[in-house]
N, C-alpha and C positions, 0 to 999 in steps of 0.2 A: 559584602554584608550590608543588609538594610539597616538604616538608622532606626526604623520603627519595627524592629523584630518583635514578634509576639510569643514565640515558643522557646521558653527558657526552661532548662532543668534547674533544680535547686543548686546543684554543684556549679553549673555554668554561671548562674546568677550571682554567686558569691565572688567570682573573679572580677577584677577590675578590667573594663574594656573601654573602647572609645565611646560607648554609650554613656558611661559614667562621666567622662570628660565633657561630652556635649550637654548632658543634663546639668552639670555644674556651671558651665558657661551660661546656659539659658537661665539658670537659677539666679546668678549674679545680675544678669541683664534684666530679669523680671523685677527683682527688688529695686534696682536703681531706676529703671524706667518708670516703674509704678510710683515710686516715691517722688521723683522729680516731676513726673507727669501730673500727679494729683495736685502738687503745689502749683504748677503752671495752670492747671485747669481751674483751681480756686481763684486764680487771678484773671481768668477768662482769656488766657493766651492760647492761640491756635496750636503752638508747639506743645503745650501742656496736654491738650486732648490727644494729639498725635502720639506723644510719648506714653500716655496711659493706654492707648489702644495697642501700641507696640509691646508694652509691658504685659498686657493680658495675652497677647499672641505668644510671647516667650513662656508664659505660665502654661499655656495649652501645649506647646511643643515639649516643654520639660516633662509634663505629666505623661504625654504620649510616649516619650522615650523611656522613662525610668519606671513607670508603673508596672509593666509586665515583669521586670526583674524583681520588683518588690513583692509582687503577688507570688512569684515562684518561691522566693525565700520565705514568705509567710506560710505557704503550704507546708514546707519542711518544718518550720518552727511549731506550727499547730500540731503536727504529728508527734514531735518530740514532747511537747507539752502534754498531750493526751497520754502518752506512755508514762510520763512523770506523775501525772495526777492519778493514774491507775495504780502505780506503785505506792503512792502516798496513801491512797484510799485503802489498799490492802494492809498497809502497816498500821493505819489508824484503826481499822476494824479488828485487827489482832489485839491491839491494846484494849479496845472496848470489850472484847470477849473475855479478856483476862480480868476485867473488873477494875481496871485502874483509870 
């Protein structure tokens, strides 16, 4: 299974997989490396610039891994929300027609 899988169904995206684990690891690394790297870069340390670049690389990896799953879940949520809003609109129109 590819780490950068792009085709997720909403049901598959809901399940926890190795992709979620890797995204979590890259997330922690991104926050730590970016915070430490910016502090070092403000002190004009070479390791600070290197850590900042590594932090940005972790951010890119994290997004490339988890974004397709989030998009698949979002599509399902938008569908459910549309049905809910349609039902709500019908219920509201019924009340308006009744004069309340």
